[in-house]
N, C-alpha and C positions, 0 to 999 in steps of 0.2 A: 185118355184125350190128350191132357196135358203134357205126359209123357211122349208120346207120337209127336205132340205140336213142337216140343222143344228139340226132340231129334232130327225133326225134318228143316228146321231153322239151321242148326248147327251143319247139319250134313248140306244143306244147299248153299250156306257161306263159305264153305270147305271147298265144294265142287266147283263153285265161281271162281274163288282165287286159282284154284290149281287148272282150272281150264284157260283163265286169260293168261296166266304165267306160261303155260305149253304152247300155247298157239302164237304167243309174241317171239318166244323163242325157236319154234318151229318157222316161223317168218323170216328171222333174222338167218336160220340157216339157209334159207332158200328151200324150204322140203313144204310151204304151205303158201297159197297163194294171197295177194296182199289184201289186207282188210284194214278199215277204218279204224285207229286205235285213238282214244282221248286220253290225255294226261289230266287226271282230276286234282292233282296237288302240284303246287310250284315249288312247296317246301319239300317234298318227300318223293324221292326217286322210286319208282316203281308202282304208284299208285296210278294203275289205268283202268280202262272201261272200253270193251270191245261190242257194241251194240249189236252184232250179228250173231256173236255167240250167246250173248245174254237172252235173245229171243229165242234161239235154239234149244238152250237149256231151259227156258220157261216152257215151250211147246213141250219140252220130252217129260218135262215134271208133271204138268197135265195129263199127259198121256198115261203116266204110270200112276198116278195118285186115282184117276179114274177106273184104271184097270183092278186096282185093289178092293175099291166100292165099300169097303169099310174101315173105321179107325183101329178096329181089333186087329186086321189083317195088318195094317201098316206097322202096328205096333211090333207084332209078333216078326216082322220083313226086320225090323231094327234089332 
């Protein structure tokens, strides 16, 4: 259970960062519709939050976790 939890936390953080970065770049190139971007830090460039993408990822994680139905299956998947 502990290994599965740690793996999910690491995976979710990397997926969120990658998703935000890719969507921002796609919007800059005009390949993605405009979404609300919140800059979370005035000191560091690139610290962004996109509420729509975050909600989408949350729903997808809930679907994936509920599809596995057990922590053993999630651990084996990782």
